[in-house]
C-alpha positions in Angstrom: -3.0 -6.9 -25.1 -1.5 -7.8 -21.8 -1.0 -5.7 -18.7 2.7 -6.3 -19.0 3.0 -5.3 -22.7 0.2 -3.0 -23.8 1.4 -3.1 -27.5 2.2 -6.3 -29.2 5.6 -6.8 -30.9 5.3 -6.0 -34.7 7.0 -9.2 -35.9 5.8 -8.9 -39.5 7.3 -5.5 -40.2 9.6 -4.8 -37.2 13.3 -5.2 -36.8 15.8 -5.9 -34.0 17.0 -2.7 -32.3 19.4 -2.0 -29.5 16.6 -1.9 -26.9 16.0 -5.6 -27.5 19.4 -6.3 -25.9 19.1 -3.7 -23.1 17.7 -6.0 -20.4 14.6 -3.8 -20.2 10.9 -4.0 -21.2 11.7 -4.4 -25.0 13.9 -7.3 -24.3 11.4 -9.0 -22.0 8.7 -8.6 -24.7 11.0 -10.1 -27.4 11.7 -13.1 -25.2 8.1 -13.5 -24.2 6.3 -13.0 -27.5 8.9 -14.6 -29.8 11.3 -16.9 -28.1 9.1 -18.3 -25.3 6.1 -18.5 -27.6 7.9 -20.9 -30.0 10.2 -22.7 -27.6 7.8 -23.0 -24.6 8.2 -25.9 -22.2 7.9 -26.3 -18.4 11.6 -25.7 -17.7 12.0 -22.6 -20.0 8.8 -21.2 -18.5 10.4 -20.9 -15.1 12.2 -17.8 -16.5 15.3 -18.2 -14.4 18.9 -17.5 -15.5 19.4 -21.3 -15.4 17.4 -24.5 -15.8 17.1 -27.0 -13.0 16.3 -30.6 -13.9 16.7 -34.2 -12.8 19.0 -36.5 -14.8 19.1 -40.3 -15.1 22.1 -42.3 -13.9 25.2 -42.6 -16.2 28.1 -40.5 -17.4 27.1 -36.9 -18.3 28.1 -35.5 -21.7 28.2 -31.8 -22.6 29.0 -30.1 -26.0 28.9 -26.5 -27.2 28.8 -25.4 -30.8 28.7 -22.0 -32.5 26.8 -21.4 -35.8 27.7 -18.6 -38.2 26.4 -20.1 -41.4 25.8 -18.0 -44.5 23.2 -17.9 -45.9 20.9 -18.3 -42.9 18.3 -20.2 -45.0 19.3 -22.9 -47.5 17.8 -25.9 -49.2 16.9 -28.5 -46.5 17.3 -26.2 -43.5 18.4 -23.0 -41.9 20.5 -21.8 -39.0 17.8 -22.6 -36.4 17.4 -26.3 -37.3 21.1 -26.7 -38.0 22.0 -25.3 -34.5 19.7 -28.0 -32.9 20.9 -30.9 -35.1 24.6 -30.0 -34.8 24.7 -30.0 -31.0 22.5 -33.0 -30.6 24.8 -34.9 -33.0 27.9 -33.9 -31.1 26.4 -35.2 -27.9 25.1 -38.4 -29.6 28.5 -39.3 -31.0 29.5 -40.4 -27.5 26.6 -42.9 -27.5 24.7 -40.6 -25.2 21.0 -39.9 -25.1 20.7 -36.1 -25.5 18.5 -34.5 -22.8 18.4 -30.7 -23.0 19.7 -27.8 -25.0 20.7 -24.2 -24.1 20.8 -21.5 -26.8 22.5 -18.1 -27.1 21.5 -15.6 -29.8 23.7 -12.7 -31.0 21.4 -10.5 -33.1 22.5 -7.6 -35.3 20.5 -4.3 -35.0 18.2 -4.1 -38.0 17.7 -7.9 -38.4 14.0 -8.4 -39.4 11.9 -9.8 -36.7 10.0 -11.9 -39.3 13.3 -13.7 -40.2 14.1 -14.1 -36.5 10.7 -15.7 -35.9 11.3 -18.0 -38.9 14.7 -19.1 -37.3 13.2 -19.6 -33.9 10.2 -21.5 -35.2 12.5 -23.8 -37.2 14.6 -24.4 -34.1 11.5 -25.2 -32.1 10.3 -27.7 -34.7 13.7 -29.4 -34.8 13.9 -29.7 -31.1 10.4 -31.0 -30.8 11.0 -33.7 -33.5 14.1 -34.7 -31.7 12.5 -34.7 -28.3 15.3 -32.5 -26.9 13.9 -29.3 -25.5 15.6 -25.9 -25.2 15.4 -25.2 -21.5 17.4 -22.0 -21.1 19.1 -19.3 -23.2 20.4 -15.8 -23.7 20.0 -12.9 -26.2 22.4 -10.1 -27.0 22.2 -7.4 -29.6 25.1 -5.7 -31.4 25.2 -2.5 -33.5 24.4 -2.6 -37.2 27.4 -3.5 -39.2 29.1 -5.4 -36.3 27.3 -8.7 -36.8 25.8 -10.6 -39.7 22.1 -11.0 -38.9 22.2 -13.7 -36.3 24.8 -16.0 -34.7 23.7 -18.9 -32.5 25.5 -20.9 -29.9 24.0 -24.1 -28.6 25.0 -26.2 -25.7 23.6 -29.7 -25.2 23.8 -32.2 -22.4 23.1 -36.0 -22.4 23.8 -39.2 -20.6 25.9 -42.2 -21.7 24.4 -45.5 -20.4 26.6 -47.8 -18.4 28.6 -50.2 -20.5 29.1 -47.8 -23.5 32.6 -46.4 -24.1 32.7 -44.7 -27.5 35.8 -42.5 -28.0 38.0 -41.2 -30.8 41.0 -43.0 -29.3 39.5 -46.5 -29.5 40.1 -47.4 -33.2 42.2 -50.6 -33.6 43.9 -52.3 -36.5 41.4 -54.6 -38.2 38.4 -52.5 -37.3 35.8 -51.7 -40.1 35.0 -48.1 -41.1 31.3 -47.5 -41.9 29.4 -44.5 -43.2 25.7 -43.8 -42.7 25.2 -42.3 -46.1 26.3 -40.0 -48.9 29.0 -37.4 -48.5 29.0 -33.7 -49.3 25.3 -33.0 -49.4 25.3 -30.1 -46.9 28.2 -28.3 -48.4 26.8 -28.4 -51.9 23.4 -27.2 -50.7 25.1 -24.2 -49.1 27.1 -23.5 -52.3 23.9 -23.6 -54.3 22.4 -20.9 -52.1 25.3 -18.4 -52.3 24.8 -15.7 -54.8 28.2 -16.1 -56.4 28.1 -19.9 -56.5 24.8 -20.6 -58.2 24.2 -23.7 -60.3 21.4 -26.1 -61.0 21.1 -28.8 -58.4 18.4 -30.8 -56.6 20.6 -31.4 -53.6 19.3 -30.4 -50.2 21.3 -30.3 -46.9 21.4 -33.5 -45.0 21.0 -31.7 -41.7 19.3 -34.1 -39.3 19.5 -35.2 -35.7 21.3 -38.6 -35.5 20.6 -39.6 -31.9 17.8 -42.1 -32.7 20.1 -43.8 -35.3 22.9 -43.9 -32.7 20.6 -45.3 -30.1 19.6 -48.2 -32.3 23.3 -48.9 -33.2 24.3 -48.9 -29.6 21.5 -51.1 -28.6 22.6 -53.7 -31.2 26.4 -53.4 -30.6 27.2 -51.6 -27.3 31.0 -51.9 -28.0 31.2 -49.5 -30.9 34.7 -48.1 -30.8 34.3 -44.6 -32.5 31.5 -42.4 -33.7 32.0 -39.0 -35.3 29.9 -36.8 -37.6 32.0 -35.5 -40.5 31.1 -31.8 -40.5 33.7 -29.1 -41.4 36.5 -30.7 -43.4 34.3 -33.6 -44.4 35.1 -37.3 -44.3 38.8 -36.8 -45.0 39.6 -34.4 -42.2 37.5 -36.3 -39.7 39.2 -39.6 -40.4 42.6 -37.9 -40.0 41.4 -36.7 -36.6 40.5 -40.2 -35.6 43.7 -41.7 -36.9 45.7 -39.2 -34.9 43.7 -39.8 -31.7 44.0 -43.6 -31.9 47.6 -43.8 -33.3 46.5 -45.9 -36.3 46.2 -45.6 -40.1 43.0 -45.9 -42.1 42.6 -47.3 -45.6 39.6 -46.3 -47.7 38.0 -47.8 -50.9 37.0 -45.0 -53.2 34.4 -47.1 -55.0 32.6 -47.9 -51.7 32.2 -44.2 -50.6 28.6 -43.0 -51.5 28.5 -39.7 -53.2 25.5 -38.4 -55.1 26.1 -37.7 -58.9 24.9 -34.1 -58.4 27.4 -33.6 -55.6 30.3 -35.0 -57.7 29.3 -32.8 -60.7 29.1 -29.7 -58.5 32.5 -30.4 -56.9 34.1 -31.0 -60.3 32.7 -27.7 -61.5 34.2 -25.9 -58.5 37.4 -27.8 -58.2 36.5 -29.4 -54.9 37.0 -32.9 -53.5 33.7 -34.2 -52.1 35.7 -36.0 -49.4 36.4 -32.6 -47.8 32.9 -31.2 -48.2 30.8 -30.8 -45.0 27.9 -33.0 -43.9 25.4 -32.3 -41.1 23.4 -35.5 -41.0 25.8 -38.3 -41.5 28.1 -40.3 -39.2 31.3 -42.4 -39.3 31.3 -45.6 -37.2 34.4 -47.6 -36.4 33.8 -51.0 -35.0 35.2 -54.5 -34.8 35.0 -56.2 -38.2 32.9 -59.0 -36.8 30.2 -56.5 -35.9 30.2 -54.5 -39.2 27.5 -56.5 -41.0 25.1 -56.3 -38.0 25.6 -52.6 -37.7 25.1 -52.0 -41.4 21.8 -53.9 -41.2 20.7 -51.7 -38.3 21.8 -48.5 -40.0 20.1 -49.4 -43.3 16.8 -50.1 -41.5 16.8 -46.5 -40.1 15.6 -43.6 -42.3 18.9 -41.8 -41.8 21.1 -44.7 -42.7 19.5 -46.3 -45.8 22.6 -45.7 -47.9 25.1 -46.9 -45.2 28.2 -48.6 -46.5 31.5 -50.2 -45.4 34.1 -47.9 -46.9 37.4 -49.0 -45.3 39.4 -50.5 -42.5 41.8 -49.4 -39.7 45.4 -50.5 -40.2 48.7 -50.3 -38.3 50.6 -47.2 -39.2 52.6 -45.3 -36.6 52.5 -42.2 -38.9 48.7 -42.1 -38.8 48.2 -41.8 -42.6 44.7 -42.0 -44.2 45.1 -43.6 -47.6 42.6 -44.5 -50.4 42.6 -47.2 -53.1 41.3 -45.2 -56.0 38.7 -46.3 -58.5 41.5 -46.5 -61.1 43.4 -49.0 -59.1 46.0 -46.7 -57.6 46.6 -45.4 -54.1 46.8 -41.9 -52.7 47.1 -40.2 -49.3 44.0 -38.5 -48.1 45.5 -35.6 -46.1 44.1 -33.1 -43.7 42.2 -30.2 -45.2 44.6 -27.4 -45.9 43.0 -24.0 -45.4 39.3 -23.4 -45.7 37.4 -24.9 -48.7 34.2 -23.2 -47.9 33.9 -20.7 -45.0 30.7 -20.1 -43.0 29.4 -23.7 -43.7 27.8 -24.3 -40.3 
């Protein structure tokens, strides 16, 4: 017992109630005994409404992402680790070194405290492994029936070193298009966990923090043109975004795109195209063709890039089409995702 909180929080059997969002003693106890206990670090411990820190020289990068995934727990991860990985990756795709995270929780009344602790513990472990601490945050509670357990918003900041200029508008005709690994793993893992989409599969989410891979790539080739993680909408939609930003076309080779057999089988069963299925631990790299082999070697030497492949090239096309040479020898347009293949994927 403590003088501040005579009775400890009943995490094993308790649930979130409206008092946990009131700003009073119950909220302070939830923050102290659950959030701070798992996410503890020197900056978070200051208990201010903001975090103050020194940053190294370079251009600052900031990214914010909301996470509403269903189910909250899935093969290979959960909403806690996903929230950390997703924001770290968005920062890293600029070539930046991620420094700090801020986290906002929206909790639904009645959400089990044991599940909340599981989420926060997973977030803590992911942040610790990545070396990117959560230094500030916020918690709100909504009435039962007006949420869905827990929603999380994460904001990350980082620093881009001098001499690095990675941007979605820098793809040029003749550039090579590289992938760090197999497509569609995360989306299939989520589908396998949903009650109405059950099927036998050994696929786990590829959710992972990519900043160490990016750091090694940038160290080898500082003049990478574009980096992007193909999350919602998958590879196809992400390449269309890059083609539009850069005013170019992109030509893919279907045979070169790595997709696990289990993912292909699941997508065929559900009538989906794996090129549009989300990933949470893979990246697209666009670079000068002369640097492609060097970058592939760096990527394949990293645990998160062992299946990296050269899958296409950037071409001149004022209409900005993404096309693909199929495994049957034909050609087709790989268009933007129309509608929502799989909602609540991240």
